N, C-alpha and C positions, 0 to 999 in steps of 0.2 A: 504493499499496501505508497508508505511513504517513498518507494522509489517509483510508483502511477506522480504523487505528487511533488516532486523534483522536478519528473518530466515535464512534467505541464507547466510550474514556474518557469518553469525553461522555453516552452514553445509562447507563452503570453509574453515573454522578455523579446522574444525574439522577434514577438509580431507587432509590439506597438512600441521598443526600443528600449533600451536602458538611459538612465538617469545616473549621471556622474557628475563631479566635484570639478569645476572650471573657474581659474583664475581672470578675473582682468587684467589691464596692466595695460601700463603707458608704453608705447609702442619706443620711445625713445631712452628713456630713463628708467623703463622695465619693472616700474614700482606697483604696487596696486592700487586700483581704483578703485574708491570708496563708494558708497550709494548711488550706485549707478544705477535704472531703473529698467527694467525689464519685460516687454511685452512680448506677448506670444501673437501666431498668424492674426486674429482678431483683432489685435489690438489692444488686450485686456495685460491690465497691470499683472507681472501674476508675482512677482521678489524683486528686491534690490539685495545689491551686493554688501556683504558684509563687509567690517572693517581691513581685512584682510583681503578684499576680493572678489571673495569667493560666494560663487552660486553653482546654481544645481539646476542641469538639463538637460533636456532629452534626445539621442540622440535620433536627427530624422527632421526634427521640428525645426519651424520655420523662427526667427524673434528679429526685436529688434533692441535695441540696445542707446541709451539714454542717456548724456552726462552735461552735464552745464559747461565743463569749461572740455568734454573734445566733441569730434565728429561726431553722432547719431553713426552706425552700422546697423544694418540687416545682414542677416544670414542664415541658411537653415545650415544647422549645428554638427558637423560630426565627432573625431572623437578627437579634437585639437582639447588639450587638458589648460594650455593656455591660450584666451583670447585679446589679441590687439588695439587699442583701438589712439587714433591720432589725436594729440591738440587741436580744439580749435583751431581755425586762420580767422574766425574773426577777431577783429582787433578793430579799435577807437584811434583817429588819428590823438598825439599827443597835441595837448593844452599849456601857450607858454601863459606862466600866470606872474602880476609885472610885479615886482617887492612889494609895493601895497596890495593886499590882497582888496577885490570887491566887499561888497555887502553880500551877494547872496552865488551860492553853487548853482545853477540849472540845470538839471540832467531831463532827458526822457528814457523809458524806459518800455520793452518791448516784453510782454506777459501772455502768459498762457495756465489758466487754472482748470484741472480734469478732472471729474470725478464718474470711478463706478462703480454702480450700486451691485450686487449679487455679478461681480463678472461684467456687465454691461452698460454701457458710456450713459451715462445721463443727464450728465451735465458737463458741457464747456462754454469757456471763458477765454478770448485771449483780444488783446488793443494796447494800444498806446495810452500812457499817464506820466505827464512831466511835471515834478517837487522844484523847489525854491528851498534850499537848505541855510538857514545863516550860519555866516563864515565863522562868526565870534560863538553865541549859544546854543548854535546846532540844530536850533528850532524847526520844523518841518511844517512847511508848507504846500497842500497839494493845487498843483494846477487844473492845467483842464484833462479831458480824461476822453478817450474814444472808443466802442466794445464794438465786439460782435458777440454774442449770448445765440448757446442752442442747449434745448431741452428737451431727451428722447421724447419719442410717442407714446415706446413700447409698453403694455399693460400689466405686465409682467410685474414691473418693476414701479407699476407708480402704486404710491400712498393712497388709504383709503381716507375717509370721512377725517374718523378720528385721529389717522396719524396725522392730519395738519393741521392738531394742536402746536406741533413741535415740527417744525423745517427740518427736514434731510437734504437740505442745499448746501454744504460745506466750503462752495467756490467761495472765491474773491477775490478783491480787487489788491492789486498788490500794496506795500507800504514800506517806507524807511524810517526804519525806527534809528534814534539821532546815535545809538551805540550798535555796531555790528559785535558777530558770535565773538571775533578778536576780543574785542573791547569789553564786552560781558564775560569774558573767560578768564580775564587778565585778573578783571575788577574784582571774580570774585575768588574771597581766601581759601573755598575749598578744592579751589581746580589748579593745573599748572600743568605746560605745555612743555617737553622734554624730551628729545629724542623722536624726536618725529610726532610724539602722540601726545592725547589732552587727559588725560588722568583727574578725576575726583575721588580723593583720597587716594586710594592704591587702585583705585576702577579704572579699569581701560573703557573712555565713553567718547571715541573719536580720533580721527586724527590730524595733524599739521604737516603739511609737504611744501615745501620751498621751491619752483622749477627758477634758478637765474640764469638762463640759455632766454627764458620767456617774458620776465621779472615777474613773475604771480608765485603769490601763499595762495592752497587750499584749504580751507579749515572745514572740515567736518566733524559733527558733532548727533548723537542720543539727547536728544531732549529731553526725553523724556527723566531720566536722571535729576532725582535719586529715588524715585518710583517706579517697579517693573510697567504699572497701567495705572489710569486715570480714570475715575469711575463718575460720572454725573448722571444724579435718579431727578428727573423731570415731568411732571402730568404722567407720572404711571412709565415714562419710559426709562430705561436704562442704557447708557450711552460709557464704553470703554473704547479710550483709546488708549491701543494697547503698543504701538510702533510710530513714533515721530521723530524724521531724521534731516538735521538741516544741516545746508550745505553754504558756503562761500567764495566766492572766489574774489583775489585784491588786486590792485595793479599794485607791486610792491620792489621797493629798493630798500638799504639799508639804513638809508637817513631818516624813513618816517614808517611809522607805525600801522597798520592797516585801518583806516579810520571811512567812514562815510563817502566820504571824496575822493577814494579811489577804488569802492568796490564796484565790481567789473558782472558781479551776476547773484543770482541765488536761488537756492531750489529745499524746496519742503515737502516731505511727505511724510503724510499720515493715515494708517491702518483704526479702523475704525468696526465697534461694532454696536448694531442700534436693535434695539428688544425691546415688544411691550405684550408683557404677559398676559396679559386679560386677553390681546387679540390675536393671541400666539404669532409673532411678526419676531420674525430677526432679519435682520439686514445688515450683508458684512461692505463693506462704503471703501474703497481707497481715492485719497487724496492726493492729488499733484499739486505742486503751484511752484512758478516757477516764471523768473524775468534776469531780461538781460538790460545793462544800461549802453542802450546804443547812442547815446550824444551827450556831450557835457559840454559847461563853457561858466565862465565868470561872469558874473553881472552885477552894476550898481544898483538895480531895480529890481522888481519882477514886472514881466509885461508877457502873460497865458499866450500860448501857439494859438493860433484860430481851428477850426474843424476843420477845415480844408488845407490846411498844412498837414494836420497830425489823419490825416486819411491817407494823404502820399506816401507820409512815415510808415504806415499802416501795411500801405501795401507795397513798401519797401525790403520792409524788417521782418514781415510775417514768410517770406520767401527765402531769406537768410535762413531761418530758425525754423526743419522741416519740421511736421507730427510722424508719427508713424503711418505706413502708407495704410494700413486696416482703419484707423481711425477718422482719414481723413475723406476715408471712404464711404463709413457712414454717415459722417457728417453731409456730404451731396446727398449721399442715397433719401436722407432722410427730412433735408429742404424743402 
């Protein structure tokens, strides 16, 4: 009997392919790529690489890999133990600042916010948003914004009336904080950055990588620490946040610590479970937010960009940062 079971397992493994641990690595430095997002052939988020760049992939299956610091890559996985990702070619033009710094740092970000419910694309939003940041006190002022919004019409992931008491929409507009992840980490007495790692007491919670040839710094952390989960109860619903990763990429040199003024891009990934006992409702929700600073300058006054200009910016930059092809196809199909 045991030989029959073993043979059956081997047959199924051969039929569907086998899962294997793979490391995502920088094509130049060969260092691990942490917190890359992995999509399957349907455009569904199936996971993230861990701090060692490791992911589990199935032989013969199609995948799309996305990371704010690297070029997106689509492939059919074979048996490679390492998958190399090329650093992003997107570069901002350098801005020369006079000795007397101007009053505002003005930047535009191209953003994207994607939410999957039970592995189905439910919400999608992207667009351009601009910010003015006071160069003295770092107070953030939001300028104009232009957005493109999508909500799936699929009935199998639609909420019931009772469920409308609490929204399951977690997509959001981007916002620049006064302090970057790096500054928050350095201000926290319980955290430290050493030997390429981020530590909270003695616990490893992230990676900090320097790329001198690109003049960049990449910081990734587990934003849930010191908790393993975050539970919120409201109106009979239980929301459990079980995974939250944040990554920021900065322009970097030896003279200046990373601040909001040299932030290049940001990524946040969250996995939540939304449940309602009375309605026998359980939803698995994956949300990814990303933005890229696509233009910046220093200015003496706030002059918001026109809608026409932002429309042109949207057409230009949305093409520079492609999404997984399967997600694009679904957006077009349901429009």
